[in-house]
N, C-alpha and C positions, 0 to 999 in steps of 0.2 A: 399459376399453380393449378387452377381449375382445368386448364387445357391438358396438363400432365395427367390429372385424374381421369379426364374423359378418354384420353388415349389408352391408358391402362385398363379402364373399364371396357372399352370397345374390344381390345385384344383378348382379355380374359373371358369376356362374354362370348365372343365369336369362336373362341377355341372349342366350345361345346358343340358347334354345328356339325363338324365331321363325325363326332361320336354319335350324335343323335341320328344323323342320316344313316350311319352304318347299322345302328341298332334297328331302325325302322326297316331298312333294306333286308337285313339278315335275320332279324328277330332273335339274335344270339346275345344273351346276357350272362352266360355261364361263368365267365371270368370276372364278373362284377359282384362285389360284396354287397349284400342287402343291408347289412349293418352300417357299413361305411357310407353307402349312398343315402340311406335314411338320415343319418346324422348330417351329411353334407346338405341335403335339401332343407332340413330344419335350420341349419346354420345360415344358409342363404336367405331363408325367409326372415330370420332374425336380423340379418344385415340389412335387408330391404326395409324392415320396420325401423331400424335404427336410422337409416338414411332418410326415411320419411320424417321421423320425429326431429331429426337434427336439421331438416331442410337442406340436406346434401343431395342434390339431384344426381350427380354422377354415381354415388353409392346406391341410391334408391333405384334408379333406372337400370343400372347394370345388374344388380342383384335380382330385380324383378324379372328381367329377361332370362338371367341365368336360372332362376327358379323354374320358369316354364320349361326351359330346355332340359334341365336335369330331372324335372318331374316326369317328363315323357319317358326318359330312360328308366326311372324308378318304376313307373307303371308297367313297362315291358318286363322288368325284372320280376315284379310281383306276379304278373300273368304267367311267366315261365315257371315260377315256383309252384303256382297252383296247378299247372298242367302236369307237373311231375309229382 
């Protein structure tokens, strides 16, 4: 069962890489909702805390990595808003 969780965690976490790379390359976040992404990042942090507290490594590690990747996009979004 843990293997299934690890596979799911790897796939969902790595799915953020193309978006992060695109945002870094183009610096375009116009079509990304600040509200949605803020809630998403907060939710991912809470999932990571939950995984840590429950000693669930796949949940903790996947959400910690997802947090860092999604936080990069959120920072670019905030920078774009401040420029405009």
